[in-house]
py3Dmol code that shows the C-alpha trace and the ligand (Angstrom):
import py3Dmol

protein = """\
ATOM      1  CA  UNK A   1      -0.140   0.137  -0.170  1.00  0.00           C
ATOM      2  CA  UNK A   2       1.190   3.459  -0.804  1.00  0.00           C
ATOM      3  CA  UNK A   3       1.315   6.136   1.786  1.00  0.00           C
ATOM      4  CA  UNK A   4      -0.584   8.527  -0.295  1.00  0.00           C
ATOM      5  CA  UNK A   5      -3.704   6.489  -0.854  1.00  0.00           C
ATOM      6  CA  UNK A   6      -6.444   7.514  -3.347  1.00  0.00           C
ATOM      7  CA  UNK A   7      -9.733   6.611  -1.983  1.00  0.00           C
ATOM      8  CA  UNK A   8     -13.022   7.021  -3.866  1.00  0.00           C
ATOM      9  CA  UNK A   9     -16.409   6.747  -2.145  1.00  0.00           C
ATOM     10  CA  UNK A  10     -19.590   7.034  -4.271  1.00  0.00           C
ATOM     11  CA  UNK A  11     -22.439   8.548  -2.483  1.00  0.00           C
ATOM     12  CA  UNK A  12     -20.487  10.354   0.045  1.00  0.00           C
ATOM     13  CA  UNK A  13     -22.454  13.516   0.601  1.00  0.00           C
ATOM     14  CA  UNK A  14     -24.724  11.982   3.358  1.00  0.00           C
ATOM     15  CA  UNK A  15     -25.317   9.063   5.636  1.00  0.00           C
ATOM     16  CA  UNK A  16     -23.120   5.866   5.510  1.00  0.00           C
ATOM     17  CA  UNK A  17     -20.937   7.224   2.603  1.00  0.00           C
ATOM     18  CA  UNK A  18     -20.253  10.069   4.491  1.00  0.00           C
ATOM     19  CA  UNK A  19     -19.284   8.222   7.458  1.00  0.00           C
ATOM     20  CA  UNK A  20     -16.985   6.178   5.540  1.00  0.00           C
ATOM     21  CA  UNK A  21     -15.138   9.062   3.733  1.00  0.00           C
ATOM     22  CA  UNK A  22     -14.739  10.587   6.924  1.00  0.00           C
ATOM     23  CA  UNK A  23     -13.345   7.204   8.602  1.00  0.00           C
ATOM     24  CA  UNK A  24     -10.874   6.621   5.807  1.00  0.00           C
ATOM     25  CA  UNK A  25      -9.557  10.146   5.704  1.00  0.00           C
ATOM     26  CA  UNK A  26      -5.962  10.461   6.987  1.00  0.00           C
ATOM     27  CA  UNK A  27      -2.860  12.706   6.612  1.00  0.00           C
ATOM     28  CA  UNK A  28      -1.625  12.466   2.939  1.00  0.00           C
ATOM     29  CA  UNK A  29      -4.547  10.462   1.444  1.00  0.00           C
ATOM     30  CA  UNK A  30      -6.966  11.869  -1.094  1.00  0.00           C
ATOM     31  CA  UNK A  31     -10.563  11.287  -0.769  1.00  0.00           C
ATOM     32  CA  UNK A  32     -12.773  11.497  -3.899  1.00  0.00           C
ATOM     33  CA  UNK A  33     -16.311  12.475  -2.352  1.00  0.00           C
ATOM     34  CA  UNK A  34     -18.637  11.449  -5.068  1.00  0.00           C
ATOM     35  CA  UNK A  35     -22.363  12.672  -4.991  1.00  0.00           C
ATOM     36  CA  UNK A  36     -25.167  13.319  -7.476  1.00  0.00           C
ATOM     37  CA  UNK A  37     -27.571  15.853  -6.169  1.00  0.00           C
ATOM     38  CA  UNK A  38     -26.412  17.403  -2.932  1.00  0.00           C
ATOM     39  CA  UNK A  39     -23.468  19.555  -3.313  1.00  0.00           C
ATOM     40  CA  UNK A  40     -23.873  21.496  -0.014  1.00  0.00           C
ATOM     41  CA  UNK A  41     -23.702  18.163   1.826  1.00  0.00           C
ATOM     42  CA  UNK A  42     -20.909  16.989  -0.101  1.00  0.00           C
ATOM     43  CA  UNK A  43     -18.995  20.287   0.719  1.00  0.00           C
ATOM     44  CA  UNK A  44     -19.649  19.332   4.360  1.00  0.00           C
ATOM     45  CA  UNK A  45     -18.164  15.905   3.825  1.00  0.00           C
ATOM     46  CA  UNK A  46     -15.112  17.368   2.225  1.00  0.00           C
ATOM     47  CA  UNK A  47     -14.611  19.730   5.133  1.00  0.00           C
ATOM     48  CA  UNK A  48     -14.985  16.754   7.606  1.00  0.00           C
ATOM     49  CA  UNK A  49     -12.147  14.855   5.600  1.00  0.00           C
ATOM     50  CA  UNK A  50      -9.813  17.869   5.463  1.00  0.00           C
ATOM     51  CA  UNK A  51     -10.268  18.301   9.262  1.00  0.00           C
ATOM     52  CA  UNK A  52      -8.727  14.873   9.630  1.00  0.00           C
ATOM     53  CA  UNK A  53      -5.875  15.752   7.480  1.00  0.00           C
ATOM     54  CA  UNK A  54      -6.940  14.147   4.224  1.00  0.00           C
ATOM     55  CA  UNK A  55      -7.221  16.085   0.735  1.00  0.00           C
ATOM     56  CA  UNK A  56     -10.840  15.823  -0.266  1.00  0.00           C
ATOM     57  CA  UNK A  57     -12.142  16.082  -4.036  1.00  0.00           C
ATOM     58  CA  UNK A  58     -15.579  16.714  -4.863  1.00  0.00           C
ATOM     59  CA  UNK A  59     -16.737  14.683  -7.860  1.00  0.00           C
ATOM     60  CA  UNK A  60     -20.463  14.951  -9.040  1.00  0.00           C
ATOM     61  CA  UNK A  61     -21.664  12.023 -11.109  1.00  0.00           C
ATOM     62  CA  UNK A  62     -24.626   9.625 -11.562  1.00  0.00           C
ATOM     63  CA  UNK A  63     -23.067   6.081 -10.894  1.00  0.00           C
ATOM     64  CA  UNK A  64     -25.826   4.660 -13.019  1.00  0.00           C
ATOM     65  CA  UNK A  65     -24.621   6.630 -16.161  1.00  0.00           C
ATOM     66  CA  UNK A  66     -22.019   4.744 -18.137  1.00  0.00           C
ATOM     67  CA  UNK A  67     -20.506   7.677 -19.957  1.00  0.00           C
ATOM     68  CA  UNK A  68     -20.359  10.270 -16.989  1.00  0.00           C
ATOM     69  CA  UNK A  69     -19.115   7.385 -14.676  1.00  0.00           C
ATOM     70  CA  UNK A  70     -16.410   6.369 -17.163  1.00  0.00           C
ATOM     71  CA  UNK A  71     -15.546  10.259 -17.876  1.00  0.00           C
ATOM     72  CA  UNK A  72     -15.115  11.003 -14.070  1.00  0.00           C
ATOM     73  CA  UNK A  73     -12.717   8.049 -13.385  1.00  0.00           C
ATOM     74  CA  UNK A  74     -10.715   9.024 -16.468  1.00  0.00           C
ATOM     75  CA  UNK A  75     -10.432  12.705 -14.637  1.00  0.00           C
ATOM     76  CA  UNK A  76      -9.579  10.801 -11.324  1.00  0.00           C
ATOM     77  CA  UNK A  77      -6.937   8.929 -13.138  1.00  0.00           C
ATOM     78  CA  UNK A  78      -5.645  12.012 -14.901  1.00  0.00           C
ATOM     79  CA  UNK A  79      -5.312  13.911 -11.673  1.00  0.00           C
ATOM     80  CA  UNK A  80      -3.946  11.351  -9.209  1.00  0.00           C
ATOM     81  CA  UNK A  81      -2.612   8.476 -11.716  1.00  0.00           C
ATOM     82  CA  UNK A  82      -4.121   5.855  -9.078  1.00  0.00           C
ATOM     83  CA  UNK A  83      -7.004   4.614  -7.002  1.00  0.00           C
ATOM     84  CA  UNK A  84      -6.167   2.441  -4.220  1.00  0.00           C
ATOM     85  CA  UNK A  85      -9.502   2.056  -2.650  1.00  0.00           C
ATOM     86  CA  UNK A  86     -13.164   2.022  -4.118  1.00  0.00           C
ATOM     87  CA  UNK A  87     -16.306   2.054  -1.941  1.00  0.00           C
ATOM     88  CA  UNK A  88     -19.440   1.540  -3.986  1.00  0.00           C
ATOM     89  CA  UNK A  89     -21.871   2.765  -1.603  1.00  0.00           C
ATOM     90  CA  UNK A  90     -24.282   5.123  -3.548  1.00  0.00           C
ATOM     91  CA  UNK A  91     -27.841   3.734  -3.238  1.00  0.00           C
ATOM     92  CA  UNK A  92     -31.429   4.616  -3.376  1.00  0.00           C
ATOM     93  CA  UNK A  93     -34.720   3.058  -2.313  1.00  0.00           C
ATOM     94  CA  UNK A  94     -38.153   2.988  -4.256  1.00  0.00           C
ATOM     95  CA  UNK A  95     -40.073   0.838  -2.069  1.00  0.00           C
ATOM     96  CA  UNK A  96     -43.385  -0.522  -3.208  1.00  0.00           C
ATOM     97  CA  UNK A  97     -45.274  -3.866  -2.945  1.00  0.00           C
ATOM     98  CA  UNK A  98     -44.520  -6.502  -5.947  1.00  0.00           C
ATOM     99  CA  UNK A  99     -48.164  -5.922  -7.250  1.00  0.00           C
ATOM    100  CA  UNK A 100     -47.762  -2.459  -7.583  1.00  0.00           C
ATOM    101  CA  UNK A 101     -44.001  -1.667  -8.284  1.00  0.00           C
ATOM    102  CA  UNK A 102     -43.483   0.225 -11.369  1.00  0.00           C
ATOM    103  CA  UNK A 103     -40.884  -0.798 -14.036  1.00  0.00           C
ATOM    104  CA  UNK A 104     -39.378   2.675 -13.489  1.00  0.00           C
ATOM    105  CA  UNK A 105     -38.981   1.857  -9.562  1.00  0.00           C
ATOM    106  CA  UNK A 106     -37.135  -1.509 -10.341  1.00  0.00           C
ATOM    107  CA  UNK A 107     -34.940   0.369 -13.001  1.00  0.00           C
ATOM    108  CA  UNK A 108     -33.878   3.400 -10.822  1.00  0.00           C
ATOM    109  CA  UNK A 109     -32.760   1.123  -7.869  1.00  0.00           C
ATOM    110  CA  UNK A 110     -31.115  -1.763 -10.056  1.00  0.00           C
ATOM    111  CA  UNK A 111     -29.222   0.836 -12.142  1.00  0.00           C
ATOM    112  CA  UNK A 112     -27.924   2.981  -9.269  1.00  0.00           C
ATOM    113  CA  UNK A 113     -27.365   0.126  -6.711  1.00  0.00           C
ATOM    114  CA  UNK A 114     -26.258  -2.701  -8.818  1.00  0.00           C
ATOM    115  CA  UNK A 115     -25.064  -1.406 -12.173  1.00  0.00           C
ATOM    116  CA  UNK A 116     -23.588   1.662 -10.699  1.00  0.00           C
ATOM    117  CA  UNK A 117     -21.155  -0.681  -8.545  1.00  0.00           C
ATOM    118  CA  UNK A 118     -20.355  -2.668 -11.710  1.00  0.00           C
ATOM    119  CA  UNK A 119     -19.663   0.502 -13.803  1.00  0.00           C
ATOM    120  CA  UNK A 120     -17.506   2.104 -10.928  1.00  0.00           C
ATOM    121  CA  UNK A 121     -15.485  -1.077 -10.522  1.00  0.00           C
ATOM    122  CA  UNK A 122     -14.881  -1.688 -14.159  1.00  0.00           C
ATOM    123  CA  UNK A 123     -13.789   1.836 -14.436  1.00  0.00           C
ATOM    124  CA  UNK A 124     -10.928   1.392 -11.638  1.00  0.00           C
ATOM    125  CA  UNK A 125     -10.115  -2.281 -12.314  1.00  0.00           C
ATOM    126  CA  UNK A 126      -7.328  -1.857 -15.017  1.00  0.00           C
ATOM    127  CA  UNK A 127      -5.576   0.582 -12.804  1.00  0.00           C
ATOM    128  CA  UNK A 128      -5.620  -1.438  -9.815  1.00  0.00           C
ATOM    129  CA  UNK A 129      -4.362  -4.271 -11.855  1.00  0.00           C
ATOM    130  CA  UNK A 130      -1.464  -2.133 -13.067  1.00  0.00           C
ATOM    131  CA  UNK A 131      -0.909  -1.032  -9.660  1.00  0.00           C
ATOM    132  CA  UNK A 132      -1.130  -4.768  -8.196  1.00  0.00           C
ATOM    133  CA  UNK A 133      -2.961  -3.242  -5.510  1.00  0.00           C
ATOM    134  CA  UNK A 134      -6.385  -2.578  -4.665  1.00  0.00           C
ATOM    135  CA  UNK A 135      -9.524  -2.621  -2.263  1.00  0.00           C
ATOM    136  CA  UNK A 136     -13.014  -2.539  -3.467  1.00  0.00           C
ATOM    137  CA  UNK A 137     -15.757  -2.667  -0.899  1.00  0.00           C
ATOM    138  CA  UNK A 138     -19.455  -2.869  -1.907  1.00  0.00           C
ATOM    139  CA  UNK A 139     -22.103  -1.742   0.248  1.00  0.00           C
ATOM    140  CA  UNK A 140     -24.928  -4.406   0.282  1.00  0.00           C
ATOM    141  CA  UNK A 141     -27.616  -4.837   2.962  1.00  0.00           C
ATOM    142  CA  UNK A 142     -29.027  -7.346   5.361  1.00  0.00           C
ATOM    143  CA  UNK A 143     -32.089  -7.068   3.186  1.00  0.00           C
ATOM    144  CA  UNK A 144     -30.257  -8.597   0.074  1.00  0.00           C
ATOM    145  CA  UNK A 145     -29.821 -11.910   2.369  1.00  0.00           C
ATOM    146  CA  UNK A 146     -32.940 -12.167   4.054  1.00  0.00           C
ATOM    147  CA  UNK A 147     -35.513 -10.366   1.816  1.00  0.00           C
ATOM    148  CA  UNK A 148     -37.930  -7.558   2.908  1.00  0.00           C
ATOM    149  CA  UNK A 149     -41.583  -7.276   1.896  1.00  0.00           C
ATOM    150  CA  UNK A 150     -42.013  -3.993  -0.391  1.00  0.00           C
ATOM    151  CA  UNK A 151     -38.442  -3.949  -1.384  1.00  0.00           C
ATOM    152  CA  UNK A 152     -38.129  -6.811  -4.208  1.00  0.00           C
ATOM    153  CA  UNK A 153     -36.167  -4.189  -6.315  1.00  0.00           C
ATOM    154  CA  UNK A 154     -33.994  -2.972  -3.440  1.00  0.00           C
ATOM    155  CA  UNK A 155     -33.637  -6.652  -2.147  1.00  0.00           C
ATOM    156  CA  UNK A 156     -32.500  -7.967  -5.764  1.00  0.00           C
ATOM    157  CA  UNK A 157     -30.049  -5.220  -6.295  1.00  0.00           C
ATOM    158  CA  UNK A 158     -28.312  -5.775  -2.927  1.00  0.00           C
ATOM    159  CA  UNK A 159     -28.215  -9.736  -3.529  1.00  0.00           C
ATOM    160  CA  UNK A 160     -26.858  -8.827  -6.861  1.00  0.00           C
ATOM    161  CA  UNK A 161     -24.131  -6.909  -5.185  1.00  0.00           C
ATOM    162  CA  UNK A 162     -23.033  -9.941  -3.195  1.00  0.00           C
ATOM    163  CA  UNK A 163     -22.736 -12.381  -6.425  1.00  0.00           C
ATOM    164  CA  UNK A 164     -21.109  -9.442  -8.024  1.00  0.00           C
ATOM    165  CA  UNK A 165     -18.484  -9.101  -4.928  1.00  0.00           C
ATOM    166  CA  UNK A 166     -17.618 -12.863  -5.084  1.00  0.00           C
ATOM    167  CA  UNK A 167     -17.023 -13.092  -8.726  1.00  0.00           C
ATOM    168  CA  UNK A 168     -14.980 -10.017  -8.610  1.00  0.00           C
ATOM    169  CA  UNK A 169     -12.862 -11.449  -5.768  1.00  0.00           C
ATOM    170  CA  UNK A 170     -12.141 -14.575  -7.401  1.00  0.00           C
ATOM    171  CA  UNK A 171     -11.039 -12.782 -10.714  1.00  0.00           C
ATOM    172  CA  UNK A 172      -8.964 -10.098  -8.716  1.00  0.00           C
ATOM    173  CA  UNK A 173      -7.106 -11.597  -5.736  1.00  0.00           C
ATOM    174  CA  UNK A 174      -4.170 -13.163  -8.024  1.00  0.00           C
ATOM    175  CA  UNK A 175      -3.567  -9.050  -8.726  1.00  0.00           C
ATOM    176  CA  UNK A 176      -3.494  -8.381  -5.053  1.00  0.00           C
ATOM    177  CA  UNK A 177      -7.046  -6.640  -5.324  1.00  0.00           C
ATOM    178  CA  UNK A 178      -9.477  -7.674  -2.508  1.00  0.00           C
ATOM    179  CA  UNK A 179     -13.103  -7.264  -2.923  1.00  0.00           C
ATOM    180  CA  UNK A 180     -15.572  -7.452  -0.022  1.00  0.00           C
ATOM    181  CA  UNK A 181     -18.876  -6.669   0.725  1.00  0.00           C
ATOM    182  CA  UNK A 182     -20.390  -4.718   4.031  1.00  0.00           C
ATOM    183  CA  UNK A 183     -24.004  -5.594   4.916  1.00  0.00           C
ATOM    184  CA  UNK A 184     -25.566  -2.971   7.147  1.00  0.00           C
ATOM    185  CA  UNK A 185     -28.652  -3.680   9.063  1.00  0.00           C
ATOM    186  CA  UNK A 186     -30.973  -0.776   9.628  1.00  0.00           C
ATOM    187  CA  UNK A 187     -28.572   2.324  10.072  1.00  0.00           C
ATOM    188  CA  UNK A 188     -29.865   5.802  11.062  1.00  0.00           C
ATOM    189  CA  UNK A 189     -29.555   7.795   7.928  1.00  0.00           C
ATOM    190  CA  UNK A 190     -31.990   9.932   5.526  1.00  0.00           C
ATOM    191  CA  UNK A 191     -32.919   6.338   3.890  1.00  0.00           C
ATOM    192  CA  UNK A 192     -34.366   5.186   7.194  1.00  0.00           C
ATOM    193  CA  UNK A 193     -35.738   8.491   8.457  1.00  0.00           C
ATOM    194  CA  UNK A 194     -38.251   8.517   5.637  1.00  0.00           C
ATOM    195  CA  UNK A 195     -39.841   5.336   6.774  1.00  0.00           C
ATOM    196  CA  UNK A 196     -43.263   5.632   8.527  1.00  0.00           C
ATOM    197  CA  UNK A 197     -42.930   5.505  12.489  1.00  0.00           C
ATOM    198  CA  UNK A 198     -44.974   2.126  12.453  1.00  0.00           C
ATOM    199  CA  UNK A 199     -42.280   0.385  10.292  1.00  0.00           C
ATOM    200  CA  UNK A 200     -39.479   1.890  12.403  1.00  0.00           C
ATOM    201  CA  UNK A 201     -41.035   0.507  15.612  1.00  0.00           C
ATOM    202  CA  UNK A 202     -41.480  -2.975  13.940  1.00  0.00           C
ATOM    203  CA  UNK A 203     -37.937  -2.847  12.396  1.00  0.00           C
ATOM    204  CA  UNK A 204     -36.627  -1.846  16.100  1.00  0.00           C
ATOM    205  CA  UNK A 205     -38.361  -5.124  17.497  1.00  0.00           C
ATOM    206  CA  UNK A 206     -36.255  -7.241  15.244  1.00  0.00           C
ATOM    207  CA  UNK A 207     -32.723  -5.737  16.183  1.00  0.00           C
ATOM    208  CA  UNK A 208     -31.439  -7.749  19.308  1.00  0.00           C
ATOM    209  CA  UNK A 209     -29.242  -4.665  19.998  1.00  0.00           C
ATOM    210  CA  UNK A 210     -32.357  -2.704  20.783  1.00  0.00           C
ATOM    211  CA  UNK A 211     -31.349   0.132  18.595  1.00  0.00           C
ATOM    212  CA  UNK A 212     -30.361   1.174  14.968  1.00  0.00           C
ATOM    213  CA  UNK A 213     -26.681   1.269  13.825  1.00  0.00           C
ATOM    214  CA  UNK A 214     -24.785   4.321  13.195  1.00  0.00           C
ATOM    215  CA  UNK A 215     -22.663   5.426   9.811  1.00  0.00           C
ATOM    216  CA  UNK A 216     -19.548   5.114  11.928  1.00  0.00           C
ATOM    217  CA  UNK A 217     -20.313   1.633  12.979  1.00  0.00           C
ATOM    218  CA  UNK A 218     -20.560   0.553   9.298  1.00  0.00           C
ATOM    219  CA  UNK A 219     -17.282   2.625   8.389  1.00  0.00           C
ATOM    220  CA  UNK A 220     -15.401   0.649  11.201  1.00  0.00           C
ATOM    221  CA  UNK A 221     -15.952  -2.501   9.260  1.00  0.00           C
ATOM    222  CA  UNK A 222     -14.912  -0.719   5.977  1.00  0.00           C
ATOM    223  CA  UNK A 223     -11.894   0.695   7.394  1.00  0.00           C
ATOM    224  CA  UNK A 224     -10.804  -2.737   8.565  1.00  0.00           C
ATOM    225  CA  UNK A 225     -11.266  -4.263   5.267  1.00  0.00           C
ATOM    226  CA  UNK A 226      -9.055  -1.706   3.575  1.00  0.00           C
ATOM    227  CA  UNK A 227      -6.227  -2.077   6.209  1.00  0.00           C
ATOM    228  CA  UNK A 228      -3.101  -4.148   5.462  1.00  0.00           C
ATOM    229  CA  UNK A 229      -4.314  -6.596   8.172  1.00  0.00           C
ATOM    230  CA  UNK A 230      -7.259  -7.608   5.979  1.00  0.00           C
ATOM    231  CA  UNK A 231      -5.093  -8.450   2.993  1.00  0.00           C
ATOM    232  CA  UNK A 232      -6.053 -12.225   3.017  1.00  0.00           C
ATOM    233  CA  UNK A 233      -9.958 -11.607   3.281  1.00  0.00           C
ATOM    234  CA  UNK A 234     -11.693 -11.509  -0.035  1.00  0.00           C
ATOM    235  CA  UNK A 235     -15.108 -12.423  -1.244  1.00  0.00           C
ATOM    236  CA  UNK A 236     -16.775 -11.922   2.113  1.00  0.00           C
ATOM    237  CA  UNK A 237     -19.959 -10.292   3.433  1.00  0.00           C
ATOM    238  CA  UNK A 238     -19.286  -8.775   6.776  1.00  0.00           C
ATOM    239  CA  UNK A 239     -22.538  -7.910   8.556  1.00  0.00           C
ATOM    240  CA  UNK A 240     -22.992  -4.889  10.755  1.00  0.00           C
ATOM    241  CA  UNK A 241     -26.639  -5.261  11.981  1.00  0.00           C
ATOM    242  CA  UNK A 242     -26.821  -5.431  15.846  1.00  0.00           C
ATOM    243  CA  UNK A 243     -27.527  -9.131  15.656  1.00  0.00           C
ATOM    244  CA  UNK A 244     -30.601  -8.861  13.379  1.00  0.00           C
ATOM    245  CA  UNK A 245     -29.346 -11.516  11.156  1.00  0.00           C
ATOM    246  CA  UNK A 246     -26.508 -14.039  11.992  1.00  0.00           C
ATOM    247  CA  UNK A 247     -25.288 -15.797   8.727  1.00  0.00           C
TER     248      UNK A 247
END
"""
ligand_1 = """\
48
NAP
P -28.595 8.158 1.926
O -28.505 8.730 3.306
O -30.053 7.983 1.331
O -27.449 8.690 1.030
C -27.307 8.116 -0.248
C -25.894 8.495 -0.867
O -26.037 7.893 -2.253
C -26.259 10.094 -0.895
O -24.738 10.486 -0.662
C -26.441 10.363 -2.526
O -26.002 11.364 -3.032
C -25.759 9.087 -3.116
N -26.452 8.676 -4.439
C -27.743 8.247 -4.472
N -27.969 8.208 -5.940
C -26.952 8.352 -6.618
C -26.500 8.258 -7.946
N -26.952 7.933 -9.047
N -24.986 8.700 -8.318
C -24.170 8.964 -7.206
N -24.513 9.112 -5.713
C -25.868 8.843 -5.528
O -28.446 6.476 2.048
P -27.648 5.667 3.169
O -28.335 5.288 4.082
O -26.365 6.412 3.674
O -27.205 4.491 2.185
C -25.791 4.191 1.765
C -25.670 2.875 1.463
O -26.004 1.983 2.298
C -26.704 2.508 0.121
O -26.256 1.754 -0.818
C -27.959 1.790 0.809
O -28.622 0.795 0.054
C -26.822 0.981 2.095
N -27.687 0.617 3.170
C -28.328 1.507 3.940
C -28.928 1.128 4.940
C -29.656 1.961 6.138
O -30.089 1.601 6.986
N -29.401 3.214 5.914
C -28.996 -0.604 5.410
C -28.274 -1.398 4.578
C -27.625 -0.764 3.431
P -26.969 12.744 -3.196
O -26.745 13.458 -1.605
O -26.246 13.569 -3.885
O -28.347 12.564 -3.627
"""
view = py3Dmol.view(width=600, height=400)
view.addModel(protein, "pdb")
view.setStyle({"model": 0}, {"cartoon": {"style": "trace"}})
view.addModel(ligand_1, "xyz")
view.setStyle({"model": 1}, {"stick": {}})
view.zoomTo()
view.show()
């Protein structure tokens, strides 16, 4: 690993992505803070990265847009000449029951959460292969493993992330690139704030820890997986869920 790491976190303007960007920031490293619609929030993440001694770079692109993603990574490569860590975190939910789900709701969730991770990974992989070093972390969800009524699109995307992770891990470990997934349970962010009170109470009753998790607790697992100590760990799904699911 180089001392001056270049780290890219997608969807880093808010929530878990913000927590990850700040947790990975350390003196000398560059943290590319990707976002799509919230420049002010992204700016706040950048300030928090800077406060930890990291060099932030704001980078706006929609991870589901193949051309925009390719262009953004081309620019990152031109500026830094390397990417050491990619965290595929950007995600959205468009919940609905199967019988009512619109094709557009399916497409938005699959395109952002699953295709986005594929596009970003593909955009960095050649560089990581040349470097003979890389760490890729994909953010999946407990829902991708156990399912959730009203989230067929989201659960399918998150289950897909696990298959993507394991296939990439097998392809890339010979080049010293590890690929792992982190599966949060229910974490306090904008995504879960939007849920109706009744749903939140029901969810809470399923969490043995008796509380939601924090972005920082998810970020701690990511931080371990990108460390030198985790170099022999690949293709794994690390659950951070307060005991909600034990697999
Ligand atoms: P959040 O608070 O809603 O934040 C989502 C982030 O993703 C924002 O930074 C947003 O950027 C970005 N984003 C959305 N669409 C994007 C796109 N097309 N291109 C680039 N960036 C995009 O969500 P969160 O709860 O932190 O979730 C982060 C990840 O964790 C997601 O993959 C989610 O599925 C997963 N997860 C969350 C939970 C949970 O309980 N919260 C549990 C399991 C897994 P803008 O601000 O610019 O829109």
